N, C-alpha and C positions, 0 to 999 in steps of 0.2 A: 213125193206129193206134200202139200202143206200140212202143218200141224193143225189139229182140230181148232185151235184158238184162232186160226187165220181163215176159217171157213164156216159156213153154216152147216149144221148136222141134219141131213135128210137122207132118205134112201137115194143112193147114187144111181142116176139114170144114164144109160148109154145109147139109147135109141128111142124111137117114138113110144110113148106110154099114154095112157088115157087122158092125162092132164094137158097134153099138147097134141093129141090126135087131130090132124087137120081135116078129117072127114067132114065135120060140120061146116067148117069154113068153105070147103069145096061145094057142099050141097047148098049152102045158103048164099054163096057168092059174097061173103063178107066184105071183100075188098073191091067190089064193083064200083067204079067211079073214082078209085084211089090211084095215085100215081106214085110209083116206087122206084127209086134210083139206087143202083147197087154197084159198087166198085169191086174189083176182083171177081167179076161175074163170069169169068170164062171157064171155071172148073171148080170142083170141090164144093166147099161151103157156099160160095157165091152162086154157083150153078144151081145147087139144090134149092137155095132160098128163092132164086128167081123163078124156078119151076113151081114152088109152093105158092108164091104170091100170084102168079099167072093163073094157076088152077083155081085159086080163090077169087078170081075175077079182076085182079089188078091190071092196070096198064104198067108195063115195066120198061125201064130204061137201063141198059147194061153198059158198063164201062170196064175196060181192061186194056192192057197193052197189046194183047194178041187179037188182032181183028178177025182172023180166020176162026179161032176158037169161039169168039163171041157170036159169029154168024152161025156156028154149029149149035150153040145154046138157043139162039133165036129160032133156028129151024126146028129144034126139038119142041119148043113152045108152040110154034105154028102148026106142027104135025098133030099135036094134041088138041089144038083149038085154032083152026084157020082164021077165025075172026079176032084173035087176040091182037092187042096193040103193043108192039115191041119196037124199041129203038136201040141202036147200038152206037157207042162212041169209042174209038180207039184212044185210049188215055193213059198217059204216065202220071200217076197221082203226085209225083214230085214236081210236075210242071204246073205252075200257077195258071198259065194261059190255057193249057189243055183241060184242066179241071173246070175252069170258068166256062170254057166253050162247051163242055159236056153238060154242065148243069143248066147254063143259059139256053143251050140247044134243047134240052128236055122240056124246060118251061115254055119255050117258044112253040114247040111241037104239041105239047099236051096241056098247057095252060097253068100248071101249078105243080107243086110237090106236096106229098102227104107223108111219105116214109123215105128216109135215106139210110142206107146201110153202108157205112164206110168200112169195107171188109179187106181191101187190098193190103197185103203185107208180105214180108220176106224174113228169112232167117239165115244167118251164116253158121259156120262150124263152131261148136261150143266145146273146144278141146284144150284150151290154154287161157291163161290170165290175159286181160285186155291189153296189158303192157307188151305182150308178145305178139299181138296181132297188128295188122296194117291199120293205122289210124283212119285211112280213107274208107276201108271196108267197114270199120266200126261205125263211122258216121253215115255211110250209105245206108246201113240198116236203120239207124235212127231216123234218117230223112224219110224213108219210105213208110216206116211204121208210125211215126209221129207227125212229120210235116205233111205227109199224104193225107192223114186224117184232118189235120188243121186246114189244109186247102179245101177239102170237101166241106167242112164245117163253115169256113169263112163265106163261101158263096151259096151254101144251101140254106143256112139258118134264116136269112131275111125272107126266103120263100116259105119256110116251115112256120115262121111267126105268123104268117097270114092264114094258115090252115090249122093252127094249133097242132102241128104235126109231130113226128117222131124222128129222132136222130139216134142211131145205133152204131157203135163202132166195135170192131173185133179187138178185144184185149186178150188177156191170158192169165192163168193162175200164176204164171211167172211175174206178173205185175204186182202180186201181193205177197210173194215170199221169195226167198233168195236161194239160188243155186249157183255154185261157182261156174265161171266161165260164160255165163249167158248175159252178161251186163248189157251188151248193145240192144238185144231184144228186150230184156226185162226192164231196163230203165225206160225205154220207149213205151212199153205197155203200162208201166206204173204212171208215167207222166200223162198217158192217154186217159187213164181213169181220172186223174185230176182235171184234165181238160173237160171231160164230161161234167164234172162238178161245177166248173165255171160256166158251162153252158146252161146248166140248171139255174144258176144264180142270175146270169146276164140275159137269158132268154126263157123266162119262167113259163111262157106259153107252150114251149116245146118240151116234150117228154124225152129225156136222153138217158141212154144206158151204155155202159161199157160191158160187153158180154164176153165171158170165157166160153168158147164154142165147144169145149171138150177136147179130149185127145184123139185127134183124127189124123189119118194119113194125109199130110199135106207137104208143101215145100219145106216147112220147118222140120218135119220128122225125116223127110228125104235127105235133108242136109246133115242130119245126125242119126244115121241108121243105128238101130239097136239100143238107142238111149232109153226109149220107153216102149211098152206095148201101146197099141192104139185101138182100144176097145170101142170107141165111139163112132157113130155114123154121121155123115154130113146132114142127114135128115134130122138129127137131134137139134142142132142149132136152128135149122130152118123151121121146124115146128115150134121151137121156143120163140122165135121172132114173131110168128103169127099170133102167139098168145100175148106177147109183150106189147105189140102194137095194135091190139084189138080194143084197148080201153080197159081191159080186165085188171091190169097190173099197173095203172098209172101211179098208184101209191108207192110203188117200188122204184120209181124213176129218180134219176139224179146221181147214180153211182154205179157200183160194180154188181153184176149178177153172173151166175154160172149156169150154163146149159145142163150141167150134171145135177143141179138141184131138182128135187121134185117140188114143183111150184105149188101144188095143193098143200104139201106139208109146210112149205115156207109161209103160205098164207095162214095156215092154222096155228103154227108154232111161233112165228116171228113178226107178224104184220104189226101188231100193237106196238112192239118195241122199236121196230124199224121206223114207224111213223113218229114215235116219240123222239128218237134220236135224229131224225131227219135224213134217213136213208142209210145204205150201206156205202159209206164213204171212208176215205183215208183219214185216220186220226193218230195222234201221237199217244202211245201208251206210256203213261207215267207211273212208276212204282209208287205204291201207297205206303 
């Protein structure tokens, strides 16, 4: 894991804690009238996030490659709330045309976008230097993890401009520190953080975040068994997103955040400095 200098120091959170407890959002229907679009929504982090937003009253539009798994998530939402509004779009985020169709289809059906979560991603095996791997495999990982987010941002941001909405993309701690053999994934996640910083500059009406979801059993960990323990739950980033997109943390937008942070402690310890520096963004460290 990263050295302390590459992270904020707070109590490490691995599951729902009081600062991100969704109960009040469910009770108050915080997101009633809001339209939320999620990629990679067929399982894991995306599925948990879709359920959280739907329980909080949101209309949800779900995108992923596997249409049958998307329908299963939709069925779960409707089982809990038969009157919920849910749409699904079979979408490969590498495809410009499919992403455009999913986003424009969402707006055509529901009228707008308020929150977009670009969550789809992939990881390959991290066991050897990139010079020993198939170049096509390396670039395929880059395409899904970076181009996929770009495609979503390209078509979603004009709609989010109109609603002063939120754009969140799944990044990783590997985007802010270096571990051998992870370059295809880590370079994409690092570039994704910088893309979020450009969104903040070019679309200042939109609150944008690159979020580390925590160490959760996903495709990335399945591809690299035994590399890490996975102490975190999918509900951790789901609850974190409800807080980030509620208006409570707009001062933190424009860069990298981690679901493992205790956001009450971040506010207490770091808010003034983060606002002064203009966010948690990538900067060159120059020896003094």
